[in-house]
C-alpha positions in Angstrom: -44.0 -27.9 -41.5 -46.2 -25.6 -41.4 -49.7 -24.6 -39.5 -51.9 -22.1 -37.9 -51.3 -21.4 -34.1 -54.7 -21.1 -32.2 -55.9 -21.1 -28.8 -57.9 -24.1 -27.9 -61.2 -22.7 -26.0 -64.6 -23.8 -25.7 -66.9 -23.6 -27.8 -64.6 -22.9 -31.0 -60.7 -22.8 -30.8 -59.7 -19.0 -31.8 -56.5 -18.1 -33.7 -53.5 -16.5 -31.6 -53.3 -12.7 -32.5 -49.4 -12.7 -31.8 -48.8 -15.3 -34.4 -46.9 -14.3 -37.2 -49.3 -15.9 -39.5 -52.1 -14.0 -38.2 -50.5 -11.3 -37.8 -50.0 -10.8 -41.6 -53.8 -12.1 -42.0 -54.8 -9.5 -39.9 -52.9 -6.8 -41.9 -54.6 -8.3 -45.1 -58.0 -7.4 -44.0 -56.8 -4.2 -42.5 -55.5 -2.6 -45.7 -58.9 -4.6 -48.2 -61.4 -2.6 -45.2 -59.9 0.7 -44.9 -59.4 0.9 -48.5 -55.5 0.9 -48.8 -55.2 -1.7 -51.2 -56.4 -4.7 -52.0 -53.5 -7.0 -52.5 -50.6 -7.6 -50.6 -47.7 -9.3 -51.4 -45.7 -10.8 -48.8 -42.4 -13.1 -49.6 -41.1 -15.5 -46.8 -37.6 -14.8 -45.0 -36.2 -18.5 -45.2 -34.3 -19.8 -42.9 -31.6 -22.4 -42.6 -29.1 -23.6 -40.3 -25.9 -25.7 -41.2 -24.3 -28.4 -38.9 -21.3 -29.4 -38.4 -22.1 -32.4 -36.5 -25.9 -33.9 -35.3 -25.9 -36.5 -33.2 -29.2 -38.3 -31.3 -29.5 -41.1 -28.5 -32.8 -43.2 -28.2 -33.0 -45.7 -25.5 -35.9 -46.6 -22.8 -35.1 -43.7 -20.3 -33.7 -41.5 -22.4 -33.6 -39.5 -25.9 -31.1 -36.8 -26.4 -30.3 -34.9 -29.2 -26.7 -32.7 -29.9 -25.6 -30.2 -32.3 -22.4 -28.3 -33.3 -21.5 -26.0 -36.0 -17.9 -24.1 -35.7 -19.4 -20.9 -36.1 -21.8 -21.3 -32.8 -21.4 -19.2 -29.6 -20.1 -21.8 -27.9 -17.7 -21.9 -30.0 -16.0 -18.6 -29.4 -13.1 -19.7 -27.3 -11.9 -21.9 -30.8 -9.7 -19.8 -32.6 -11.7 -18.7 -36.1 -14.8 -19.9 -35.0 -17.8 -18.5 -33.3 -18.6 -14.9 -32.9 -19.3 -12.1 -30.1 -21.3 -9.8 -30.8 -22.6 -8.2 -27.2 -24.8 -11.8 -26.5 -25.1 -13.1 -23.3 -26.2 -16.8 -22.6 -26.8 -18.4 -19.5 
């Protein structure tokens, strides 16, 4: 799912300046207006995650989901799993 982040405002919504898509749009306009270039080629950075286990629960009082991956930081105490890159997690 993709979309553009907007600030909901009256009388018109306006683009959120810090949103990556809007930053790219502003950069393209700047290049065109300043004469640097008339075309900008941008490639997406694909991100994906592999999970070893995914579960969910839906009932009248609760909706929840859990994911687990052997390579995740929370499995770093299991031999051969996880990684410690100096990150700190609460």
